[in-house]
N, C-alpha and C positions, 0 to 999 in steps of 0.2 A: 504494500500500500504506500502511496505517496501523498503526503499532506503538504500543501503549499500555503504559506501565510507569512506574516511578518513577526519578528520578535521571538522566534523559537530559541534563540541563543542570546539571552539578555546580558550575560556576563562577558565583558570585554577585557582583553589584555591591555598592557600599557600602550600598545600601538593602535588600539581601537578595533582589533580583530576579535571574533568570537573565541573565547578561551575554551579549547577542547577538553581541558582537564576539569574545568569547573561546571560547564554547562551540561545538564542532564535532562532527559526527557523520558517520561514513562507513559505507557499506553496500556489500557485494559478495557475489556468489554464486559458490560453488565446488562442484565435483563431490564428493559425500559419500564416494566411494570412493577417488578418486585425488588429491583436493585441487587438481585443475586449476581455474584461474580460468575461470569461464564468462561473466562479464561484468565489464567494467572497474569499479573502485570508483567510487562516487558519493557526493559530499558533499551531505548534506541541506541545502537552503536555510535560512538563519537564520530566515526568516519562517515556515517549516514545522516548526520545532523548538521544543518547549516542555518544561517540566520533566517532563511526563507523557505526551507524545505526539510522534511524528515521522511526517511524511507525505512520500511520494515516489512516483514512477512506477517500477514494476519494469521491467527491460529485457525485450525480446522474446526468447523462447527457443522452440525447437521443442516441439511438443506432446509430453507425456510425459517431459520433462526433469526429472530429480531434481536438486535443488540444496539446498545448505546455505547459509543466509544468515548472513553474518558482520557484526557491528556493532562499530565501534570509536569510542571517544571521543578517541583520540590518534593515529590513523592507523597 
């Protein structure tokens, strides 16, 4: 999955570039009605995270599953 947006890496180094050691992004999927966690949270790899894009593989789920994706910068 690819998410595009702005501000996915808010912590900058002294040169103003995203700090790959400090910026973290976690993703998880929950049932939109019950808030039951459908898949364990996943930390996006630093090399797959930039200021405007995050890339990861979504977990396998049964066909027809409805899920709400939750994204966090601070777990």
